[in-house]
C-alpha positions, 0 to 999 in steps of 0.5 A: 519549489521542493519535490518529493516522491514515494513508491506504491506498494503491493504485499505479496505475502503475509497479509494480516499476519504481518501485523503479528510478526510474520516475515512478509514479501512486499514489492514497490510498484513503478506507480507512485505519488509525487508531492510539490511544495511552493512557498506563497506569502499568504498564511495558508495551505492551498492544496491540489491533488491530481489523479493519473490523468492530471484531473483534480480529485481533491482540492482545498484551502486551509488556514494556519493558527497562531501556533502554526497548526492547521485549521479546517476550512472545509469539513469533508473527510479528506480535508479532515484527514489532511488537517490530522496529518499536518498536525501530527507532523507538526507535533513530531517536528515543532520546527516544521512550518514556522514561516509567516507565509504559506504553501501551495502544494500539488500532488500527483498520483501515477495510478487510479485513486481506487487501485489500493497501491498507496494513495494514503502511504505515499502521501504520508511518506511525502509529507514525512520527507517534507516535515523531516519526521519519521514516516512510520511514527506519522503513519501510526499517528494517522492511518495505522497499520503494519508499516510495510507500505511505508517501507515500499514507498522508501525502497526501490527493490523488493523487501522482506518486512517483519515487525519485531516488537513493533519495530520494523526489520526491512531487508532488500531481497533479490526477488526476480523470478525466471517465471515473471512473465507468467505473473499477472495482477488483476484488479477486483473492481473494488477498493478494499478498506484495509482498516476494516480488513484489519479489524475483521482479522482481529476479531476472527483470529488470535495470534498463533506462533505456528501460523506465523512460522508457516507464513514466514517459511512460505515467504522465504521459499517463495523468494528462492523459488525457481519454478512456477509450479513450486511458486503455485504450490506455495500460493495455494498453501498461503491462501489455505492458512490465511482463509483458515485463520480469517474464516474467509473463502479464497478469492479463487473459490468465489470468483475464478474456480475455472481458472487454470492457474493459481490466484492469490489475494494481495492485502485485505481480502475482498478487493484491490488486486490479486496475483494470478499465474498463467502459462499464456496471457490470461487477459481475455479470461479475465475480461470475459468475467468482467475484470478489465484491469490486467497488468503484467508483473513487469509492467507493475513492478519496479 
């Protein structure tokens, strides 16, 4: 039996503009996803996906064609996506899956599927490891996106991520702020579709070199930030810039106007997690607003 493991992800700075070359801060999470592969004699792929409570959230059986490409048995969207991923992996490595038998595959998430921590990117990276193909190319052929989530899947420390002519430049960084006990991640009770968010960004903005430079500077300053007050000012500046170019209202103005700390959207605006700063534990505040998932930075981050 082979086992592969990938980390989840959070994009702290550079949402949207990472696509256009902004220097961004990305952090792998303690929560990830594993994939176990067991060979079987049948020429089938038998798939089972388990959630964080070991409950099945997806399962299916697939047949191999004569060329050892995957054909669909079920016709739901998840099955279609899995077929797409496997056939893309096969096209990148024709030697992938050449035996006469088949495979029993079990994936195990360490976080709820709706959290947006990388259900797709961890799957792509795990399959890429199994198929011995470039995970970034596999992502490009399937889900698309900047690729920062693949970088997080492969690294165990915070990183900066930047695209230079579509080539990722990844550098591990020492982001371990003294005020990390005052940082919290809050789930907004809905999963945001990143592909739709990217499409909206493309519709509402053009590439602006000034904006790219501003966000890159904020990223650099945030990494070297020494005080919570300075960190909060950088959050406010970042939210203002992204709000301006995407024509969206910052989440604090919409949902948390009376919150005493700063709040920053992470990833596509309008869902998934936000980053909140607070001198004292803000869990009660968010519970009273109807947001029950409040995770301290040190619990979430590797």
